[in-house]
C-alpha positions in Angstrom: 0.0 0.0 0.0 2.8 2.4 0.9 4.8 1.6 -2.2 1.7 2.2 -4.4 1.0 5.6 -2.7 4.6 6.7 -3.2 4.8 5.5 -6.8 1.5 7.2 -7.8 2.4 10.4 -6.0 5.9 10.6 -7.5 4.5 9.8 -11.0 1.9 12.6 -10.6 4.4 15.2 -9.3 7.1 14.4 -11.9 4.5 14.4 -14.8 4.4 18.1 -15.1 8.0 19.1 -14.0 11.4 17.5 -14.2 13.2 16.9 -10.9 16.8 15.7 -10.2 17.4 12.3 -8.6 18.2 14.1 -5.4 15.0 16.1 -5.4 13.0 13.0 -6.1 14.6 11.3 -3.1 13.7 14.3 -0.9 10.1 14.2 -2.2 9.9 10.4 -1.6 11.2 10.9 2.0 8.6 13.6 2.7 5.7 11.6 1.1 6.8 8.5 3.1 6.7 10.5 6.3 3.3 11.9 5.4 1.9 8.4 4.6 3.3 6.9 7.8 2.0 9.8 9.9 -1.5 9.6 8.5 -1.8 5.8 8.7 -0.4 5.5 12.2 -2.4 8.4 13.5 -5.6 6.9 12.2 -4.9 3.6 13.9 -3.8 5.2 17.2 -7.0 7.4 17.2 -9.2 4.3 16.5 -7.5 2.5 19.4 -7.9 5.5 21.7 -11.6 5.7 20.8 -12.0 2.0 21.7 -10.2 2.5 25.0 -12.1 5.7 25.8 -9.1 8.1 25.8 -9.6 9.8 22.4 -9.5 13.4 23.8 -6.5 12.6 26.0 -4.5 11.1 23.1 -5.3 14.2 21.0 -4.0 16.5 23.7 -0.8 14.3 24.2 -0.2 14.4 20.5 -0.4 18.2 20.4 1.8 18.6 23.5 4.3 16.1 22.2 4.6 17.6 18.8 5.4 21.0 20.3 8.4 19.6 22.1 9.3 17.2 19.3 9.5 20.1 16.8 12.8 21.3 18.5 13.9 18.1 20.3 13.6 15.9 17.2 14.2 12.2 18.0 14.1 8.6 16.7 12.3 7.7 13.5 11.6 4.0 12.9 13.0 2.8 9.5 10.2 0.3 8.9 6.5 1.1 8.9 5.6 -1.8 11.3 8.2 -0.6 13.8 6.8 2.9 13.6 3.3 1.6 14.2 4.2 -0.6 17.1 6.4 2.0 18.9 3.9 4.8 18.3 1.0 2.7 19.6 3.0 1.8 22.8 4.1 5.4 23.3 0.8 7.2 22.6 -1.6 4.7 24.0 0.2 2.9 26.8 2.1 5.8 28.4 -1.0 8.1 28.6 -3.0 5.2 29.9 -0.4 4.5 32.6 -0.3 8.1 33.8 -4.1 8.5 33.7 -4.8 5.3 35.6 -1.9 5.4 38.1 -2.2 8.0 40.8 1.2 9.6 41.3 2.1 11.9 44.2 3.0 15.5 43.4 6.7 14.9 44.3 6.9 11.9 41.9 5.4 14.0 39.1 8.1 16.7 39.7 10.9 14.1 39.8 9.8 12.5 36.5 9.6 16.0 34.9 13.1 16.9 36.1 14.5 13.6 34.8 13.0 14.3 31.4 14.4 17.9 31.3 17.8 16.6 32.2 17.6 14.1 29.4 16.8 17.0 27.0 19.9 18.8 28.3 22.0 15.6 27.6 20.4 14.4 24.4 18.3 17.0 22.6 18.1 17.5 19.7 18.5 13.9 18.5 18.9 13.8 14.7 18.4 10.9 12.3 20.4 9.6 9.3 17.9 11.3 6.9 17.7 14.5 8.9 21.1 15.2 10.4 21.8 18.5 12.2 25.3 19.6 11.2 24.9 23.3 12.3 26.2 23.6 15.8 24.4 27.0 16.5 21.1 25.5 15.4 21.6 22.5 17.6 22.3 24.7 20.6 19.2 26.8 19.9 17.1 23.7 19.6 18.4 22.3 22.8 17.7 25.5 24.7 14.2 25.8 23.3 13.4 22.1 24.0 14.6 22.6 27.6 12.5 25.7 28.0 9.4 23.9 26.7 10.1 21.1 29.2 10.4 23.7 32.0 7.1 25.3 30.9 5.4 21.9 31.1 6.9 21.4 34.6 5.7 24.8 35.7 2.2 24.0 34.5 2.3 20.8 36.5 3.4 22.8 39.6 0.9 25.6 39.1 -2.2 23.7 38.0 -1.9 20.8 40.5 -4.4 18.9 38.4 -3.7 15.1 38.2 -5.6 14.8 34.9 -3.6 17.6 33.1 -0.4 16.5 34.8 -0.8 13.0 33.3 -1.1 14.4 29.8 1.9 16.8 30.3 4.0 14.0 31.8 3.1 11.7 28.9 4.4 14.1 26.4 7.6 14.8 28.4 8.3 11.1 28.8 7.6 10.2 25.2 10.1 12.8 24.0 12.7 11.7 26.6 12.4 8.1 25.3 12.7 9.0 21.6 15.8 11.1 22.0 17.6 8.6 24.2 20.6 6.9 22.6 19.4 3.6 24.0 16.3 3.8 21.8 18.5 4.3 18.8 20.6 1.3 19.9 17.6 -1.0 20.3 16.5 -0.3 16.7 20.1 -0.4 15.4 20.2 3.2 14.2 23.2 5.5 14.3 23.2 8.4 16.8 24.6 11.9 16.5 24.5 11.7 12.7 25.7 15.3 12.3 29.2 14.1 13.2 29.4 12.4 9.8 28.8 15.7 8.0 30.7 18.9 7.6 29.4 21.8 9.7 26.9 24.0 7.8 
């Protein structure tokens, strides 16, 4: 199904304009990402509806994508890996925090551990999207940490277990996907920018 979508899309795009081989590869990468995002999101949302956490998963996805935008993180190479990991992350983690009552102090500790991981590992690039520019990496790290701190402050100020569960879910998911151990489990290289010349 994915191959058919990519082939048809590339055929349609290149029908009216000539592209270099490199440009076609970029187009293919973008289309592949779009396809995987749409299909996995539909499956995750269907599962969340069945489990009765549709609204919560939507909120977690929004909160996560805000921090993911600057923190980057692991991308599964195979579609089935992407689907399995996304389902575990976006269904199991929110379910755990929603169903498990955590003390305020534990919530703060988890948040701080996540922020420390952003300090150590963000932004985490991929082979297809390396980050060779040192200045941009530093800016992304700072912004990711600041977003993490804002989420922590919201947990402290609101003192609402429901909202805290959603904020914690997004913090933990990002901490997992930028961790070198995650890359190692899926046999993917880490710090890919080191293989490129600085921009």
